[in-house]
C-alpha positions as CSV (number, residue, x, y, z in Angstrom):
1,X,25.0,-19.5,6.6
2,X,24.2,-16.2,4.9
3,X,26.2,-15.5,1.7
4,X,29.2,-13.1,2.1
5,X,28.1,-11.0,-0.8
6,X,25.6,-8.3,-1.8
7,X,22.1,-9.7,-2.2
8,X,20.3,-6.9,-3.9
9,X,20.7,-8.1,-7.5
10,X,17.3,-9.8,-7.5
11,X,15.4,-6.8,-6.1
12,X,12.7,-5.1,-8.1
13,X,13.3,-1.7,-6.6
14,X,15.4,0.7,-8.8
15,X,16.8,2.1,-5.6
16,X,18.0,-1.2,-4.3
17,X,19.4,-2.1,-7.7
18,X,21.4,1.2,-7.6
19,X,23.3,-0.5,-4.7
20,X,23.5,-4.0,-6.1
21,X,27.2,-3.6,-7.0
22,X,28.4,-1.9,-3.8
23,X,31.1,-3.9,-1.9
24,X,28.7,-3.7,1.1
25,X,27.0,-7.1,1.8
26,X,23.6,-5.5,1.6
27,X,20.5,-7.6,2.3
28,X,17.0,-6.6,1.3
29,X,14.5,-6.2,4.2
30,X,12.9,-9.5,5.1
31,X,12.8,-12.5,7.3
32,X,16.1,-13.8,6.0
33,X,18.1,-10.7,6.9
34,X,16.5,-10.5,10.4
35,X,17.2,-14.1,11.0
36,X,20.8,-13.6,10.1
37,X,21.1,-10.8,12.6
38,X,19.7,-12.9,15.4
39,X,21.9,-15.9,14.5
40,X,25.1,-13.8,14.4
41,X,24.2,-11.5,17.3
42,X,25.4,-8.5,15.2
43,X,23.4,-5.3,15.3
44,X,21.6,-4.2,12.1
45,X,22.6,-1.2,10.1
46,X,19.4,-0.1,8.3
47,X,19.9,2.4,5.4
48,X,16.7,3.8,4.0
49,X,16.4,6.0,0.9
50,X,14.8,6.3,-2.5
51,X,16.0,6.3,-6.1
52,X,15.6,10.1,-6.7
53,X,17.3,11.1,-3.5
54,X,20.3,13.3,-4.1
55,X,22.0,12.9,-0.7
56,X,21.4,9.1,-0.9
57,X,23.5,9.2,-4.0
58,X,26.2,11.3,-2.3
59,X,26.5,8.9,0.7
60,X,26.5,5.9,-1.7
61,X,29.4,7.4,-3.7
62,X,31.3,8.5,-0.7
63,X,30.8,5.6,1.7
64,X,29.0,2.6,0.3
65,X,31.3,2.3,-2.7
66,X,34.4,2.7,-0.5
67,X,36.0,-0.8,0.0
68,X,37.4,0.1,3.5
69,X,34.1,1.5,4.8
70,X,32.3,-1.5,3.2
71,X,34.7,-3.9,5.0
72,X,33.8,-2.2,8.4
73,X,30.1,-2.6,7.7
74,X,30.5,-6.2,6.6
75,X,32.5,-7.1,9.7
76,X,30.4,-5.3,12.3
77,X,26.8,-5.3,11.1
78,X,24.1,-7.0,9.2
79,X,23.5,-4.2,6.6
80,X,20.0,-3.9,5.2
81,X,19.0,-1.6,2.4
82,X,15.3,-0.4,2.2
83,X,13.4,1.6,-0.4
84,X,11.2,3.9,1.5
85,X,8.8,4.2,-1.4
86,X,8.3,0.5,-1.4
87,X,8.0,0.3,2.4
88,X,6.7,3.6,3.7
89,X,5.4,1.7,6.8
90,X,8.8,0.7,7.9
91,X,10.3,4.0,7.0
92,X,7.7,5.8,9.1
93,X,8.5,3.5,12.1
94,X,12.2,4.3,12.1
95,X,11.8,7.9,11.1
96,X,9.5,8.3,14.2
97,X,12.2,6.7,16.3
98,X,14.8,9.2,14.9
99,X,12.6,12.1,15.8
100,X,12.2,10.7,19.3
101,X,16.0,10.9,19.6
102,X,15.7,14.6,18.9
103,X,17.1,14.4,15.4
104,X,15.6,16.1,12.3
105,X,14.4,13.8,9.6
106,X,15.5,13.2,6.1
107,X,17.1,10.7,3.8
108,X,19.2,8.8,3.7
109,X,18.0,7.5,7.0
110,X,20.7,5.6,8.9
111,X,19.3,3.6,11.8
112,X,21.1,1.1,14.1
113,X,18.9,-1.7,15.4
114,X,19.3,-4.7,17.7
115,X,19.1,-8.1,16.1
116,X,15.3,-8.0,16.9
117,X,15.0,-4.9,14.8
118,X,14.6,-2.6,17.8
119,X,16.0,0.9,17.1
120,X,18.6,2.3,19.6
121,X,20.4,5.1,17.7
122,X,20.4,6.8,14.3
123,X,21.0,9.7,12.0
124,X,20.7,10.7,8.4
125,X,23.6,11.5,6.1
126,X,27.1,11.0,7.5
127,X,30.2,12.2,5.5
128,X,33.2,9.9,4.9
129,X,35.4,12.3,7.0
130,X,34.4,14.6,9.8
131,X,32.6,17.6,8.3
132,X,30.1,20.3,9.1
133,X,30.2,19.3,12.8
134,X,29.2,15.7,11.9
135,X,31.4,12.7,12.8
136,X,32.7,10.6,9.9
137,X,30.7,7.5,8.9
138,X,33.8,5.5,9.9
139,X,33.7,7.0,13.4
140,X,30.0,6.3,13.7
141,X,30.4,2.7,12.6
142,X,33.1,2.0,15.1
143,X,31.6,4.0,17.9
144,X,28.1,2.4,17.7
145,X,29.6,-1.1,17.4
146,X,31.8,-0.6,20.5
147,X,28.9,0.9,22.5
148,X,26.7,-2.1,21.5
149,X,29.4,-4.5,22.6
150,X,30.5,-2.9,25.8
151,X,27.5,-1.0,27.1
152,X,24.5,-3.3,26.8
153,X,22.6,-1.5,29.6
154,X,22.9,1.8,27.7
155,X,21.6,0.1,24.6
156,X,18.7,-1.5,26.4
157,X,17.8,1.9,28.0
158,X,17.6,3.5,24.5
159,X,15.6,0.6,23.2
160,X,13.0,0.9,25.9
161,X,12.8,4.6,25.7
162,X,12.3,4.5,21.9
163,X,9.8,1.7,22.2
164,X,7.7,3.8,24.6
165,X,7.8,6.7,22.2
166,X,6.7,4.5,19.3
167,X,3.8,3.0,21.3
168,X,2.7,6.5,22.2
169,X,3.0,7.8,18.6
170,X,0.8,4.9,17.3
171,X,-2.0,5.4,19.7
172,X,-5.3,7.1,18.6
173,X,-6.2,10.4,20.2
174,X,-10.0,10.1,20.7
175,X,-12.0,13.1,21.5
176,X,-15.1,14.9,20.5
177,X,-16.2,15.6,17.0
178,X,-14.1,18.1,15.0
179,X,-16.1,21.3,15.4
180,X,-16.2,24.4,13.2
181,X,-14.3,26.3,15.9
182,X,-11.4,23.8,15.5
183,X,-11.3,24.3,11.8
184,X,-11.3,28.1,12.4
185,X,-8.4,27.8,14.9
186,X,-6.3,25.5,12.7
187,X,-6.9,27.6,9.6
188,X,-5.9,30.8,11.4
189,X,-2.7,29.2,12.7
190,X,-1.7,27.9,9.2
191,X,-2.4,31.2,7.6
192,X,0.0,32.8,10.0
193,X,2.7,30.6,8.6
194,X,2.0,31.5,5.0
195,X,4.5,33.6,3.0
196,X,2.0,36.0,1.5
197,X,4.6,37.5,-0.9
198,X,6.4,34.5,-2.2
199,X,3.8,31.8,-1.6
200,X,4.1,28.6,0.4
201,X,5.1,28.5,4.0
202,X,7.6,31.0,5.3
203,X,11.3,30.4,5.1
204,X,13.4,27.9,3.3
205,X,13.4,25.2,2.0
206,X,10.0,25.6,0.4
207,X,7.8,22.6,-0.3
208,X,4.5,22.7,-2.1
209,X,2.7,21.3,1.0
210,X,-0.3,20.4,-1.1
211,X,-2.5,19.0,1.7
212,X,-2.1,22.2,3.7
213,X,-3.1,24.5,0.8
214,X,-5.9,22.3,-0.3
215,X,-7.4,22.5,3.2
216,X,-7.0,26.3,3.3
217,X,-8.7,26.5,-0.1
218,X,-11.6,24.3,0.9
219,X,-11.9,26.1,4.2
220,X,-12.3,29.4,2.5
221,X,-15.6,28.1,1.0
222,X,-16.7,27.1,4.4
223,X,-16.1,30.5,5.9
224,X,-16.7,32.7,2.9
225,X,-13.3,34.4,3.5
226,X,-10.5,35.2,1.0
227,X,-7.3,34.4,2.8
228,X,-7.2,30.7,2.0
229,X,-7.9,31.2,-1.7
230,X,-5.3,34.0,-1.9
231,X,-2.7,31.7,-0.3
232,X,-3.2,29.1,-2.9
233,X,-3.2,31.5,-5.8
234,X,0.1,33.1,-4.6
235,X,1.6,29.6,-4.2
236,X,0.7,28.4,-7.6
237,X,1.7,31.6,-9.4
238,X,5.1,31.8,-7.7
239,X,5.8,28.1,-8.2
240,X,4.6,28.2,-11.9
241,X,7.1,31.0,-12.6
242,X,10.0,29.8,-10.5
243,X,12.8,27.5,-11.0
244,X,11.0,24.7,-9.2
245,X,9.0,24.3,-12.4
246,X,10.6,22.7,-15.5
247,X,9.8,25.4,-18.1
248,X,10.9,23.2,-21.0
249,X,9.5,19.8,-20.2
250,X,6.8,20.4,-17.6
251,X,6.4,19.1,-14.1
252,X,7.3,20.5,-10.7
253,X,10.4,19.4,-8.7
254,X,10.0,18.1,-5.1
255,X,11.0,21.3,-3.4
256,X,13.1,24.5,-3.6
257,X,16.2,24.9,-1.4
258,X,15.7,28.7,-1.2
259,X,12.8,31.0,-0.2
260,X,12.1,32.2,-3.7
261,X,11.3,28.9,-5.5
262,X,14.5,29.4,-7.7
263,X,16.7,26.5,-6.8
264,X,15.0,23.1,-6.8
265,X,16.1,19.8,-5.5
266,X,15.7,18.6,-9.1
267,X,13.9,15.3,-8.6
268,X,10.3,15.2,-9.8
269,X,7.8,13.0,-7.9
270,X,4.5,11.7,-9.1
271,X,2.8,12.4,-5.8
272,X,3.6,16.1,-6.0
273,X,2.6,16.6,-9.5
274,X,-0.7,14.7,-9.1
275,X,-1.7,16.9,-6.2
276,X,-0.5,20.2,-7.8
277,X,-2.5,19.3,-10.9
278,X,-5.6,19.1,-8.8
279,X,-4.8,22.5,-7.1
280,X,-4.2,24.1,-10.5
281,X,-7.6,22.9,-11.6
282,X,-9.4,24.1,-8.4
283,X,-7.7,27.6,-8.7
284,X,-8.5,27.9,-12.4
285,X,-12.2,26.9,-11.7
286,X,-12.5,29.8,-9.4
287,X,-10.4,32.4,-11.2
288,X,-9.5,31.3,-14.8
289,X,-5.8,32.1,-15.5
290,X,-3.9,31.3,-18.7
291,X,-0.9,30.5,-16.5
292,X,-2.7,27.7,-14.7
293,X,-4.1,26.3,-17.9
294,X,-0.6,26.2,-19.4
295,X,1.0,24.6,-16.4
296,X,-1.7,22.0,-16.2
297,X,-1.4,21.1,-19.9
298,X,2.5,21.0,-19.7
299,X,2.4,18.9,-16.5
300,X,0.0,16.4,-18.0
301,X,2.2,16.3,-21.1
302,X,5.2,15.4,-18.9
303,X,3.1,12.7,-17.1
304,X,2.2,11.1,-20.4
305,X,5.5,11.5,-22.1
306,X,8.0,10.8,-19.4
307,X,6.2,9.1,-16.5
308,X,4.1,6.4,-18.3
309,X,5.3,3.2,-16.8
310,X,5.7,-0.2,-18.4
311,X,2.6,-1.1,-20.6
312,X,1.0,-4.5,-20.3
313,X,-1.7,-5.4,-22.8
314,X,-2.1,-1.8,-23.9
315,X,-2.5,-0.3,-20.4
316,X,0.0,1.5,-18.2
317,X,0.0,3.4,-14.9
318,X,2.5,6.1,-13.9
319,X,6.1,5.7,-12.7
320,X,7.2,7.0,-9.3
321,X,9.8,9.6,-9.9
322,X,12.6,11.1,-12.0
323,X,16.1,11.6,-10.4
324,X,17.8,14.9,-9.6
325,X,21.2,13.7,-10.9
326,X,22.7,12.9,-14.2
327,X,26.4,12.3,-15.1
328,X,27.1,12.5,-11.4
329,X,25.8,16.1,-11.0
330,X,22.6,17.4,-9.4
331,X,20.6,19.4,-11.9
332,X,23.0,18.9,-14.8
333,X,20.2,17.9,-17.2
334,X,18.2,21.1,-16.5
335,X,20.6,24.0,-16.3
336,X,22.2,26.2,-19.0
337,X,25.0,28.6,-19.6
338,X,24.5,31.9,-21.4
339,X,26.8,30.7,-24.2
340,X,24.6,27.6,-24.7
341,X,21.5,29.7,-25.0
342,X,23.2,32.1,-27.5
343,X,24.4,29.3,-29.6
344,X,21.1,27.5,-29.9
345,X,18.7,30.5,-30.2
346,X,20.8,33.0,-32.2
347,X,18.9,36.2,-32.8
348,X,16.0,35.1,-30.5
349,X,18.4,34.7,-27.6
350,X,18.1,38.2,-26.1
351,X,14.3,38.0,-25.8
352,X,14.5,34.6,-24.2
353,X,17.3,35.6,-21.8
354,X,15.4,38.6,-20.6
355,X,12.3,36.5,-20.0
356,X,14.0,33.6,-18.2
357,X,16.8,35.2,-16.2
358,X,19.7,34.0,-18.3
359,X,22.8,36.1,-17.4
360,X,26.6,35.8,-18.0
361,X,27.2,34.6,-14.4
362,X,24.1,32.5,-14.1
363,X,21.8,32.4,-11.1
364,X,23.1,29.1,-9.6
365,X,26.7,27.9,-9.3
366,X,27.7,29.7,-12.5
367,X,24.8,28.3,-14.6
368,X,21.2,29.3,-15.1
369,X,18.1,27.6,-13.7
370,X,15.3,28.9,-16.0
371,X,12.7,31.0,-14.2
372,X,10.2,33.3,-15.7
373,X,10.9,36.9,-14.6
374,X,8.7,38.8,-17.0
375,X,4.9,38.6,-16.9
376,X,3.5,36.0,-19.3
377,X,1.4,37.5,-22.0
378,X,0.2,36.7,-25.5
379,X,0.8,37.7,-29.0
380,X,4.0,37.5,-31.1
381,X,6.3,37.9,-28.2
382,X,4.9,34.9,-26.4
383,X,4.9,32.9,-29.6
384,X,8.6,33.6,-30.0
385,X,9.3,32.4,-26.4
386,X,7.3,29.2,-27.1
387,X,9.4,28.5,-30.2
388,X,12.5,29.0,-28.1
389,X,11.4,26.7,-25.4
390,X,10.5,24.0,-28.0
391,X,14.0,24.3,-29.5
392,X,15.8,24.1,-26.2
393,X,13.6,21.1,-25.2
394,X,14.8,19.4,-28.3
395,X,18.4,20.2,-27.6
396,X,18.1,19.1,-24.0
397,X,16.6,15.7,-25.1
398,X,20.1,14.8,-26.4
399,X,21.6,15.2,-23.0
400,X,22.0,12.2,-20.6
401,X,18.7,12.0,-18.8
402,X,18.3,11.6,-15.1
403,X,17.4,8.1,-13.9
404,X,13.7,7.2,-13.6
405,X,12.2,5.1,-10.9
406,X,9.7,3.2,-13.0
407,X,7.9,1.2,-10.3
408,X,4.2,1.7,-10.0
409,X,2.9,2.7,-6.6
410,X,-0.8,2.4,-6.0
411,X,-1.2,5.3,-3.6
412,X,0.7,7.8,-5.7
413,X,-1.2,6.8,-8.8
414,X,-4.4,7.4,-6.9
415,X,-3.3,11.0,-6.3
416,X,-2.5,11.4,-10.0
417,X,-5.8,9.9,-11.1
418,X,-7.7,12.4,-9.0
419,X,-5.7,15.3,-10.3
420,X,-6.3,14.2,-13.9
421,X,-10.0,13.8,-13.4
422,X,-10.3,17.2,-11.8
423,X,-8.2,18.8,-14.5
424,X,-10.1,17.1,-17.3
425,X,-13.3,18.6,-16.1
426,X,-12.0,22.1,-15.4
427,X,-9.9,22.5,-18.5
428,X,-12.2,20.6,-20.9
429,X,-9.8,17.8,-21.7
430,X,-11.7,14.5,-21.7
431,X,-8.6,12.6,-22.9
432,X,-7.0,13.3,-19.5
433,X,-9.9,11.5,-17.8
434,X,-9.4,8.6,-20.2
435,X,-5.8,8.4,-19.2
436,X,-6.8,8.4,-15.6
437,X,-9.2,5.5,-16.2
438,X,-6.4,3.6,-18.0
439,X,-4.1,4.0,-15.0
440,X,-6.9,2.9,-12.6
441,X,-7.6,-0.2,-14.7
442,X,-4.0,-1.2,-14.8
443,X,-3.7,-1.1,-11.1
444,X,-6.9,-3.0,-10.5
445,X,-6.0,-5.6,-13.1
446,X,-2.3,-6.1,-12.1
447,X,-2.1,-5.1,-8.5
448,X,-5.4,-6.2,-6.9
449,X,-5.8,-9.6,-5.2
450,X,-8.8,-12.0,-4.9
451,X,-9.4,-10.9,-1.3
452,X,-10.2,-7.3,-2.4
453,X,-6.9,-5.8,-1.5
454,X,-4.7,-3.8,-3.7
455,X,-0.9,-4.2,-3.5
456,X,1.4,-1.3,-3.0
457,X,4.2,-1.6,-5.5
458,X,4.6,-3.3,-8.9
459,X,7.5,-3.5,-11.3
460,X,8.4,-5.8,-14.2
461,X,5.3,-7.9,-13.7
462,X,6.2,-8.5,-10.1
463,X,4.4,-7.3,-6.9
464,X,7.2,-5.7,-4.9
465,X,5.4,-4.7,-1.7
466,X,2.1,-5.6,0.0
467,X,-0.8,-3.1,0.1
468,X,-1.0,-0.5,2.8
469,X,-3.9,1.7,4.1
470,X,-2.8,4.6,1.9
471,X,-3.1,2.4,-1.2
472,X,-6.7,1.5,-0.4
473,X,-7.7,5.0,0.6
474,X,-6.1,6.7,-2.4
475,X,-7.4,4.2,-4.9
476,X,-10.9,4.3,-3.4
477,X,-10.7,8.1,-3.7
478,X,-9.6,7.7,-7.3
479,X,-12.5,5.4,-8.0
480,X,-14.9,8.0,-6.7
481,X,-13.3,10.7,-8.9
482,X,-13.8,8.4,-11.9
483,X,-17.4,7.6,-10.8
484,X,-18.2,11.3,-10.6
485,X,-16.5,12.1,-13.9
486,X,-18.0,9.2,-15.9
487,X,-21.1,8.2,-14.1
488,X,-20.1,4.5,-14.5
489,X,-21.5,2.5,-11.5
490,X,-18.6,0.1,-11.6
491,X,-16.3,2.7,-10.1
492,X,-18.7,3.3,-7.2
493,X,-18.7,-0.4,-6.6
494,X,-14.9,-0.5,-6.6
495,X,-14.7,2.4,-4.1
496,X,-17.1,0.5,-1.8
497,X,-15.1,-2.7,-2.1
498,X,-11.8,-0.9,-1.4
499,X,-13.4,0.8,1.7
500,X,-14.6,-2.6,2.9
501,X,-11.2,-4.1,2.4
502,X,-9.7,-1.2,4.4
503,X,-12.1,-1.9,7.2
504,X,-11.3,-5.6,7.2
505,X,-7.6,-5.6,6.9
506,X,-6.5,-2.2,8.3
507,X,-9.3,-1.3,10.8
508,X,-8.1,-1.3,14.4
509,X,-11.3,-2.9,15.7
510,X,-12.6,0.5,16.7
511,X,-12.7,3.6,14.5
512,X,-9.3,4.5,13.1
513,X,-7.1,2.6,10.7
514,X,-3.6,1.1,10.9
515,X,-1.0,1.6,8.2
516,X,-0.1,-2.1,7.8
517,X,-2.5,-5.0,7.3
518,X,-3.5,-7.2,10.2
519,X,-1.7,-10.2,8.6
520,X,1.6,-8.3,7.8
521,X,4.4,-10.7,8.9
522,X,7.5,-8.6,8.3
523,X,6.8,-5.4,10.2
524,X,9.0,-4.9,13.2
525,X,7.5,-4.5,16.7
526,X,4.1,-5.1,15.2
527,X,3.0,-6.9,18.4
528,X,3.1,-3.7,20.3
529,X,3.5,-0.9,17.7
530,X,1.0,-0.8,14.8
531,X,1.1,2.7,13.4
532,X,-2.0,4.8,12.9
533,X,-0.9,7.8,10.8
534,X,-3.0,10.9,10.6
535,X,-0.4,13.6,10.1
536,X,0.0,14.6,6.5
537,X,3.5,15.1,4.9
538,X,4.1,15.5,1.2
539,X,1.4,13.0,0.7
540,X,-1.9,12.9,2.6
541,X,-2.1,10.5,5.5
542,X,-4.2,7.3,5.2
543,X,-6.6,8.1,8.0
544,X,-7.4,11.5,6.5
545,X,-7.9,10.0,3.0
546,X,-10.1,7.3,4.5
547,X,-12.2,9.9,6.3
548,X,-12.7,11.7,3.0
549,X,-13.6,8.5,1.1
550,X,-16.2,7.6,3.8
551,X,-17.7,11.1,3.8
552,X,-17.9,11.2,0.0
553,X,-19.5,7.7,-0.1
554,X,-22.1,9.0,2.4
555,X,-23.0,12.0,0.2
556,X,-23.1,9.8,-3.0
557,X,-25.2,7.1,-1.5
558,X,-27.1,8.6,1.4
559,X,-26.2,5.5,3.4
560,X,-25.8,6.5,7.1
561,X,-23.4,3.6,7.7
562,X,-20.7,5.5,5.7
563,X,-21.4,8.6,7.8
564,X,-21.0,6.7,11.0
565,X,-17.7,5.3,9.9
566,X,-16.4,8.7,8.8
567,X,-17.5,10.2,12.1
568,X,-15.6,7.4,13.9
569,X,-12.4,8.2,12.1
570,X,-12.8,11.9,12.9
571,X,-13.5,11.3,16.5
572,X,-10.6,8.9,16.9
573,X,-8.2,11.8,16.4
574,X,-10.4,14.6,17.9
575,X,-8.3,14.7,21.0
576,X,-5.2,15.8,19.1
577,X,-5.9,19.4,20.0
578,X,-3.3,21.7,18.4
579,X,-1.8,18.6,16.7
580,X,-4.7,18.6,14.3
581,X,-2.8,21.3,12.4
582,X,-0.6,18.5,11.1
583,X,-3.7,16.7,9.7
584,X,-5.3,19.1,7.1
585,X,-6.7,16.2,5.1
586,X,-8.6,14.9,8.1
587,X,-9.9,18.5,8.7
588,X,-11.0,18.8,5.1
589,X,-12.8,15.5,5.5
590,X,-14.6,16.9,8.6
591,X,-15.8,19.8,6.6
592,X,-16.9,17.5,3.7
593,X,-18.8,15.4,6.1
594,X,-20.8,18.2,7.6
595,X,-21.0,20.8,4.7
596,X,-20.5,18.6,1.6
597,X,-22.8,19.3,-1.3
598,X,-24.2,16.5,-3.5
599,X,-25.2,17.8,-6.9
600,X,-27.7,15.5,-8.5
601,X,-28.3,16.0,-12.2
602,X,-31.7,14.5,-13.1
603,X,-32.5,13.5,-16.6
604,X,-30.9,11.5,-19.4
605,X,-27.1,12.2,-19.1
606,X,-26.7,12.0,-22.9
607,X,-28.9,15.1,-23.5
608,X,-27.2,18.4,-24.1
609,X,-29.0,19.9,-21.2
610,X,-27.7,17.3,-18.8
611,X,-24.2,17.4,-20.2
612,X,-24.1,21.1,-19.6
613,X,-25.2,20.8,-16.0
614,X,-22.8,18.0,-15.4
615,X,-19.9,20.0,-16.8
616,X,-20.8,22.9,-14.6
617,X,-21.0,20.7,-11.5
618,X,-17.7,18.8,-12.2
619,X,-15.9,22.1,-12.7
620,X,-16.9,23.4,-9.3
621,X,-13.9,25.1,-7.4
622,X,-15.2,23.7,-4.1
623,X,-13.6,20.4,-3.2
624,X,-16.5,19.5,-1.0
625,X,-18.9,19.1,-4.0
626,X,-19.9,15.6,-5.1
627,X,-21.7,14.9,-8.4
628,X,-24.4,12.3,-9.1
629,X,-26.4,11.4,-12.2
630,X,-30.1,10.3,-11.9
631,X,-31.4,9.3,-15.3
632,X,-34.7,8.3,-13.7
633,X,-36.4,9.5,-10.5
634,X,-35.7,6.1,-8.8
635,X,-32.1,5.9,-10.0
636,X,-30.6,7.0,-6.7
637,X,-30.4,4.8,-3.6
638,X,-33.7,5.2,-1.6
639,X,-31.8,6.7,1.4
640,X,-30.4,9.5,-0.7
641,X,-32.2,12.9,0.0
642,X,-32.6,13.4,-3.8
643,X,-34.3,10.0,-4.3
644,X,-37.4,10.6,-6.5
645,X,-36.3,13.9,-7.8
646,X,-37.2,14.2,-11.5
647,X,-36.2,16.3,-14.5
648,X,-38.7,18.3,-16.5
649,X,-40.1,16.5,-19.4
650,X,-37.4,15.9,-22.0
651,X,-34.9,18.1,-20.1
652,X,-32.6,18.0,-17.2
653,X,-32.3,19.7,-13.7
654,X,-29.8,19.9,-11.0
655,X,-30.5,19.6,-7.3
656,X,-28.1,20.8,-4.6
657,X,-28.3,18.6,-1.5
658,X,-26.7,19.6,1.7
659,X,-27.5,18.5,5.3
660,X,-30.2,16.2,4.1
661,X,-32.1,19.0,2.3
662,X,-32.2,19.5,-1.5
663,X,-32.6,22.8,-3.3
664,X,-35.3,23.6,-5.9
665,X,-34.3,22.4,-9.4
666,X,-31.8,24.4,-11.4
667,X,-31.9,24.2,-15.1
668,X,-29.4,26.9,-16.1
669,X,-25.7,25.8,-16.1
670,X,-24.6,29.3,-15.3
671,X,-26.9,29.5,-12.3
672,X,-25.6,26.1,-11.1
673,X,-22.0,27.2,-11.5
674,X,-22.7,30.4,-9.6
675,X,-24.4,28.5,-6.8
676,X,-21.4,26.2,-6.4
677,X,-18.8,29.0,-6.4
678,X,-19.7,30.3,-2.9
679,X,-21.3,28.4,-0.1
680,X,-22.0,31.6,1.9
681,X,-22.5,34.2,-0.7
682,X,-18.9,35.7,-0.7
683,X,-17.7,37.4,-3.8
684,X,-15.7,35.9,-6.6
685,X,-12.3,34.4,-6.0
């Protein structure tokens, strides 16, 4: 008999632990909870959220802490609480079901399931009383339970309809190879959605949408056109000046609720900042900008200061997120009144207020979200503002901090590692690459198993969730970034091993990849629904990342086997048609596969000449550039087109290899940099 109490106290997830004292008899997701539902015959109420989710906190305070509502839940349902960051595979399944019901997505996700975990109805946030055209949570609980009891045919009809939708969503969409015309069409469609004045996509809320803008940036090198580059520059400049950026502590919030990047949902996510860091580096590589350099340095500072997770034997990876709320209020930690600014800054206050939009009435609910409204410059005026920011940061550090979700997620760390490697090369900060290497080592030491797989989540020396496709793809990509940055062969070996593990455990027996492993035992409906995700969201999809990894492995090794596997993934979704617009990472991989450039630096990597060429290559603004070292003519794999290429006696030379053909040697780093700036001879960014 299951215990009549809340069972979340032994969880590792900070989100689940936030609910461990609720009067709701919560169960963590797992075989025991599902068995309880089958034994009792009660439907399952599945509540999915994450630790930094503001509306999750709101619903918790309003409903899950209410004894009367909790009593209803305990009497009518088996209530299961799930951290979407620990189990994105299960979250994706039920979010897809919600979309099939015609409902918009979001968190908290509230789904109602049969005892066999089949979805039949759901929603997101429900208020405790009828509000905003929504029924109260009490009404929902009673109504769903009564329908489940009295109308089994209706429930079965919904179950079957949603099951069909889930099966269809999980199927690959095979087609022909992704051709340049497809890239042209998708890029043109995405550019029509871009807000050319304020950056990002049109309308509100505004998200960074890093995979979209990375694709548009890369595609501009393919076509030699300007629009994609301009779109990224506007996005980064507007975000870097707006309220979505933390001007005192560094780091970008998850999104802005308005169209002008002023009002953030204040939570900060590792995955956003890792990807934005890479975008800042790419943009700066093409068009150096002091604003990009400052934001990159400040964001890395935030990562190192506030996001370093638990250290074990001197190594640490990065934590998942920081919350939006503190002291029960969203944004309280970050906002200011004019009186507070005056009191802290004294005679310097007028200059700071003019630069950061501080007014008597504030710009948000009577307070001020700092945003830079004057052009950043230099000299004494900018020095004064820097001193003001440092003072306010010190004052703010005495406030109650938002909560931090300190679990380590392999896939999100992979994104951060790539961002750090790219930024280290572009901004000349080798210590950032060393920090990336430390995070990689931590994950491979603490989260990798003897079968070659890497696990998804770790906290307090415990594995909290099994590895998913995204973990293997993101960490293989991170390994390749470290290989290109350092030249250490062990990283290439790791990338190959992770790619092989992905094939073995996540391959569908054909060409694409499933999100969950073949031996996963706790995934609902896995006998008929095994998700293959190709659509990017805030993070890149696993199939797109795997296609990039396989294409990059091909360019780094010359092994046609990697090419065939990359082409297989691309063809598995080639039939999506207009749906490919939701898969920009896959499209960028298609471009990398066909147009990627391998820069081979021949000669002793320790010589000044080779180091200068390597620095130029690693700082390329084109994401479809791969970098290899060839200390001796025979150092490369025999199948690589640059095999046998040599450096001049005592010197170094770079060869640009594309489409199986290598260029004449280049010995001038500036000439190499110029050759990598434009694939088709367009002007400077």
